[in-house]
N, C-alpha and C positions, 0 to 999 in steps of 0.2 A: 511815217517816219518812226523808227524805234531808236532809242538812245539808252545805252547802258552807262550808269554812273557808279563810281567806286564806292560812294557813300552818300549820306544825306546832304553834306555840305555841297558836294558837286551837283547833286540833283537840284538844290536850291538855286545854284548859279545858272543851270540850264533853264529852269523855269523862269528865272528873271530875264534871260535873253528872249525867250518866247513871249513873255508878257510885254516886253519893250516893243515887240513887233505886233502887238495886239492879238497874240494867240493865247487865249486863256481857256475858252471852252473847247472841249474835245481833246483835252490833254489829261491823260490818265497815268497814274503812278502805281507801281507795285513794288513791294519790298521796302525795306530790307527784312529779311527773315532770320530767325535764330541760326547762327553759324554761317550765314551768307549775307554779307553787308551790301551786295550789289542791289542797286535800285534801277528799275526799268521805267523809262518815261515813253509813253506811246502817244503820238500825235495823230488824232483821227480827223484832221481837217485838211482841206485843200490849201496848199501854200502856193501863191502865185509864182510863176517862173521868174518874175522880176525880184521877188524877195528871197527865194530859196537859196541862191548862192551866198547871199549875205548872211542868212541865218546859219547855214552850214559852216561858213567861215568863222563866225563868232563862236559857235558851239565847239568847233574843232580846236579852238585856242584854249579851251578850258581843260586843264590837266585832270585826267580821270574820266572824261566823257568820251564815248565812242559812238558814232552814228552808224546805224545799220539801216539798209534800205530794202 
C-alpha cells in the first residue's frame, strides 16, 4: 500500500491509524523534500483481508491522504 500525504501533519495521522492497527514495522516514509511538501508512506507488510477495509476507510477520512494501490 502506498499513501501520499500533503504534509508532515497528515503523515503523522496516517501513521497513527496504522499503529492503532498494530502496523508499525514495514512502514517506510519518504519526503518531504525542498520545494515538495508531499510525504509518501509505503506499507510493506501483509494486511489481512479482515482489517484492510477498515484501515482504508480510516485513512481515506484523513484530509490530505490519498491511498494508491
